[in-house]
C-alpha positions in Angstrom: -65.5 -110.2 -2.4 -67.7 -112.7 -4.2 -67.9 -116.3 -2.9 -65.7 -118.9 -4.6 -65.9 -122.7 -4.6 -64.2 -124.7 -1.8 -60.6 -125.6 -2.8 -60.0 -129.0 -4.2 -56.2 -128.8 -4.5 -53.3 -127.5 -2.5 -52.2 -123.8 -2.8 -52.7 -120.4 -1.3 -56.2 -118.9 -1.1 -58.0 -116.0 0.3 -60.3 -117.2 3.0 -62.3 -116.2 6.1 -62.3 -118.7 9.0 -65.9 -118.8 10.3 -66.1 -122.1 12.2 -62.7 -122.8 13.9 -61.9 -126.4 14.7 -60.2 -127.2 18.0 -60.3 -123.6 19.4 -59.6 -123.5 23.1 -62.2 -121.8 25.3 -61.4 -118.1 25.8 -59.7 -117.7 22.4 -61.2 -116.2 19.2 -59.8 -117.7 16.0 -62.5 -116.5 13.6 -61.1 -114.3 10.9 -62.2 -110.6 11.2 -61.3 -110.1 7.6 -60.0 -111.9 4.5 -56.6 -113.4 4.9 -54.2 -115.6 2.9 -54.2 -119.2 4.0 -52.4 -122.3 2.8 -54.2 -125.4 1.8 -52.3 -128.7 1.8 -53.1 -132.4 1.4 -53.6 -133.7 4.9 -54.6 -137.3 4.1 -52.9 -138.8 1.0 -55.2 -141.9 1.3 -58.3 -139.7 1.1 -60.0 -138.1 -1.8 -61.4 -134.7 -2.8 -64.5 -134.0 -0.7 -63.4 -136.1 2.4 -63.4 -133.9 5.5 -59.8 -134.3 6.3 -58.3 -134.7 2.8 -57.2 -131.1 2.7 -55.9 -129.2 5.8 -55.8 -125.4 6.0 -52.9 -123.6 7.7 -53.9 -120.2 9.1 -51.2 -117.7 10.2 -51.1 -117.6 14.0 -53.1 -120.8 14.5 -51.1 -124.0 15.2 -54.1 -126.3 14.9 -55.0 -127.5 11.4 -58.4 -126.2 10.1 -60.6 -127.8 7.5 -61.8 -126.4 4.2 -65.5 -126.4 5.2 -64.6 -124.1 8.2 -64.1 -121.2 5.7 -65.8 -118.8 3.3 -63.5 -118.9 0.3 -62.1 -116.3 -2.0 -59.9 -116.7 -5.0 -56.8 -118.9 -5.3 -53.6 -117.0 -5.3 -51.4 -117.9 -8.4 -48.2 -119.7 -7.5 -45.1 -117.5 -7.4 -42.6 -118.6 -10.0 -39.3 -116.9 -9.8 -37.6 -117.1 -13.2 -34.3 -117.9 -11.5 -35.9 -121.1 -10.1 -37.1 -122.3 -13.5 -35.2 -125.0 -15.2 -34.5 -124.0 -18.7 -30.8 -124.6 -17.9 -28.3 -123.6 -20.5 -25.6 -126.1 -21.6 -23.1 -124.2 -19.5 -25.3 -124.3 -16.4 -26.0 -128.0 -16.9 -22.3 -128.8 -17.0 -21.6 -126.6 -14.0 -24.4 -128.1 -11.9 -23.3 -131.6 -13.0 -19.8 -130.8 -11.8 -21.1 -129.9 -8.4 -23.3 -133.0 -8.1 -22.4 -136.5 -7.1 -23.8 -137.9 -10.4 -21.3 -135.7 -12.2 -24.0 -134.7 -14.7 -24.3 -138.3 -16.0 -27.9 -138.9 -14.8 -30.4 -136.8 -16.9 -33.1 -137.6 -14.3 -31.0 -136.1 -11.5 -32.3 -132.9 -10.0 -29.0 -131.2 -11.0 -30.0 -131.6 -14.6 -33.5 -130.4 -14.2 -33.7 -127.7 -11.6 -31.6 -124.6 -10.9 -29.4 -125.0 -7.8 -28.5 -122.3 -5.3 -25.3 -121.4 -7.1 -27.0 -121.1 -10.5 -29.7 -118.9 -9.0 -27.1 -116.7 -7.4 -25.1 -116.5 -10.7 -28.3 -115.6 -12.6 -29.1 -112.9 -10.0 -25.6 -111.4 -10.4 -26.1 -111.3 -14.2 -29.4 -109.5 -13.6 -31.6 -112.3 -15.0 -34.8 -112.1 -13.1 
């Protein structure tokens, strides 16, 4: 796999941990192969390029790792399930509003902008994927 630039934003990436941070003596955290890791903002007051601005979560390792501890592969595109997309129909908007405390009166409320669990389940039953 060719080398990719160090991540500058949160997401899932292919990576190889080569310089583990905080590894206890007697354990081996280095990645034997490429694996999917999650990059998140660790320090909201920091900026891109600061050592602890982004933290990396590696499966099986509880201790946060840092982006410079890795050899990087490509970013993995975000999974977007169509059932989770807004694009609510008028009928769905009214139904979600009826289930919400705002009763559908607040167009900034999440019930008017994001599919809820019931709407996703109804879409799944109708076969809309």
